[in-house]
C-alpha positions in Angstrom: -19.2 67.3 -89.9 -18.8 63.5 -89.8 -15.8 62.1 -91.4 -16.6 60.0 -94.5 -15.8 56.3 -93.9 -13.2 54.9 -96.2 -14.0 51.5 -97.6 -11.0 49.2 -98.1 -10.8 46.7 -100.9 -11.7 43.1 -100.0 -8.7 41.2 -98.5 -6.8 44.3 -97.5 -7.8 44.2 -93.8 -9.3 46.9 -91.6 -8.3 49.4 -89.0 -10.2 50.0 -85.8 -9.8 51.8 -82.5 -9.6 50.2 -79.1 -9.7 53.1 -76.6 -7.3 55.7 -78.1 -5.0 53.2 -79.8 -5.5 52.2 -83.5 -5.3 48.5 -84.4 -4.8 46.7 -87.7 -6.5 43.4 -88.7 -5.8 41.1 -91.7 -6.4 37.5 -92.5 -3.5 35.2 -93.1 -3.7 32.9 -96.2 -5.5 30.2 -94.2 -8.4 32.3 -92.9 -7.0 33.1 -89.4 -7.7 36.6 -88.2 -4.5 38.4 -87.1 -4.5 41.7 -85.2 -1.6 44.0 -84.3 -1.6 47.2 -82.4 -0.1 50.3 -84.1 0.8 51.5 -80.6 -0.3 54.9 -81.8 -3.3 57.2 -81.5 -2.7 58.1 -85.2 -4.9 56.2 -87.7 -2.2 56.5 -90.5 0.1 54.4 -88.3 -2.5 51.6 -88.3 -2.8 51.9 -92.1 1.0 51.5 -92.3 0.8 48.5 -90.0 -1.7 46.8 -92.3 0.5 47.5 -95.3 3.4 45.8 -93.5 1.2 42.8 -92.5 0.0 42.4 -96.1 3.6 42.5 -97.4 4.5 39.8 -94.8 1.5 37.7 -95.9 2.6 37.8 -99.5 6.1 36.6 -98.5 4.6 33.8 -96.3 5.9 35.3 -93.1 2.5 36.2 -91.6 1.1 33.2 -89.7 -1.2 32.7 -86.8 0.3 31.1 -83.7 -0.1 27.3 -83.4 -0.9 26.8 -87.0 0.9 24.1 -89.0 2.8 26.9 -90.8 4.6 27.7 -87.5 5.9 24.2 -87.1 9.6 23.8 -87.1 11.2 20.9 -89.1 12.3 19.1 -85.9 8.7 19.1 -84.6 7.4 17.7 -87.9 10.0 15.0 -87.9 9.2 14.0 -84.3 5.5 13.9 -85.2 6.3 11.7 -88.2 8.0 9.2 -86.0 5.2 9.2 -83.5 2.7 8.3 -86.2 4.9 5.4 -87.4 4.7 3.6 -84.0 3.3 0.4 -85.7 6.6 -0.2 -87.5 9.1 -2.8 -86.4 11.4 -1.7 -83.5 14.5 -1.9 -85.7 12.9 0.1 -88.5 12.0 2.9 -86.0 15.5 2.9 -84.6 16.9 3.3 -88.1 14.4 6.1 -88.9 15.3 7.9 -85.6 19.0 7.6 -86.3 18.7 8.9 -89.8 16.5 11.8 -88.7 18.7 12.7 -85.8 22.0 12.5 -87.8 21.0 14.0 -91.1 17.6 15.7 -91.2 17.3 17.5 -87.9 20.7 19.3 -88.1 19.7 20.8 -91.5 15.9 21.2 -91.4 15.3 21.3 -87.6 15.2 25.1 -87.3 13.4 25.8 -90.6 9.7 26.6 -90.5 8.0 23.9 -92.4 6.3 26.5 -94.6 9.7 27.7 -95.7 11.0 24.3 -96.8 10.8 24.7 -100.6 12.2 22.8 -103.5 15.2 25.1 -103.5 15.9 24.2 -99.9 15.6 20.5 -100.7 18.0 21.0 -103.7 20.5 22.8 -101.4 20.3 19.8 -99.0 20.9 17.3 -101.7 23.9 19.3 -103.0 25.3 19.5 -99.5 25.0 15.7 -99.1 26.6 15.2 -102.5 29.6 17.4 -101.5 29.9 15.3 -98.4 29.9 12.2 -100.6 26.8 10.8 -98.9 23.9 10.9 -101.3 21.0 8.6 -100.6 19.5 6.2 -103.2 20.4 2.9 -104.7 22.4 4.4 -107.6 24.9 6.1 -105.3 25.3 2.9 -103.2 26.0 0.9 -106.4 28.4 3.5 -107.7 30.5 3.3 -104.5 30.8 -0.5 -104.6 33.8 -2.0 -106.4 32.8 -3.5 -109.8 32.6 -7.3 -109.9 34.5 -8.8 -112.8 33.7 -12.2 -114.1 
């Protein structure tokens, strides 16, 4: 007797067999198809692989290779500077210096998709603890007051 085909809900991926090995397939949040082998001849292992992939997708960890979501902060900052090539030479030198000294050490290894407002707040807090916040208000606060 033929086994009844189980229909999965839309967006929950599919399992399929390649030879004797079962595979799992889901789409990431941007429409890229991602496949992973269950490395098993058991269909249930592939179903468990799909479940793990869907959990990763909901946490933002499931991304296709070479998509913008896999960029690291350092790559994005370098790309930013390349696109600003029409700026004055001194301005580019200043940007490069600020990026190399302050931004790359903190954000360089972060995946761009993982840089959230909380991460940005943590960075601002760190800079404040170091006594080096950016912005005109801070610069003015650090100058001695002029008395007339």
